[in-house]
C-alpha positions, 0 to 999 in steps of 0.5 A: 240097748236100742236097735242102733247098737251100744254107745262106746265112749271115745275121746271125740264123743261116742260112737255106736257099735253093733252087737251080733247076737247070733254069734254070742251063744256060740262065742260063750259056748267056746269060752266055756269049754276052753275054760273047762279044759284049761281047769282040768289040767290044774293040779296034774303033771303034763304026764298025768301024774301028780306033781312034786311039791317043793318048798322052803325058804330063801336066805342070803349070806353073808349078812354082815361084812364079818360074820363069826361063828355063833352069829344069828343066822341071816333072815329069810329075804322076801320078794326074791324070783326063784326059777326052776328050769327044767328040760321042756319048761321054766317055772318061776315063783317069788319068795313071800313076805316071810322069804319062803316059797312054794311051788308044784313041779312035774317029775324031772331034774331042774335047776334052781337059780335065784335071780337076785342080781348077784352070781348065783351057782345053780343048784340041781334038784331031782323030783318024783311025781307026788313027791314033797321036798324042802329045799332052803336056798342061800345065795351070796349076798355080795356083802364082803 
C-alpha cells in the first residue's frame, strides 16, 4: 500500500481511497467483542435454559387421486418451509432432501404452519426446556 491510499476499481477506471489506520484496531476490537457476545448466546433459549429440540418429517396427503386402505404411505416432501409461531417470535426451517426437519425452540407454545401453497390447518405444539420431541406433519396436497 502506498501513502496515497488503496486502488479501488470502478467502471470508469480507478479511484483512491484512504485507509485510516488509527481506526482499524478499535473497529476490529468492536467486531470481535460483538462476535463473541453473539456466539455466547448460541444454543441457549432467551431465558438461559436449554432449548427444546423438535424434529420430524413432512408429508403431503393424499398423494394420488384415489387412495385406498393398504396403499403405501405418501412420501416425505423435501424443501417445504415450516413456521413455528410463538408468542414473541417466529422460527422458520425447511425440510431437507429426505423431507425431515429439526428446530431448536425456546420453551412455550407454538403454532406450526406448513407454508405449502395450500390451505393448512395450523397445529399447536407445547414444548418444555430441554425436551426432545418428534412431530411428523401431514398437509393437504390438494389432490382430489
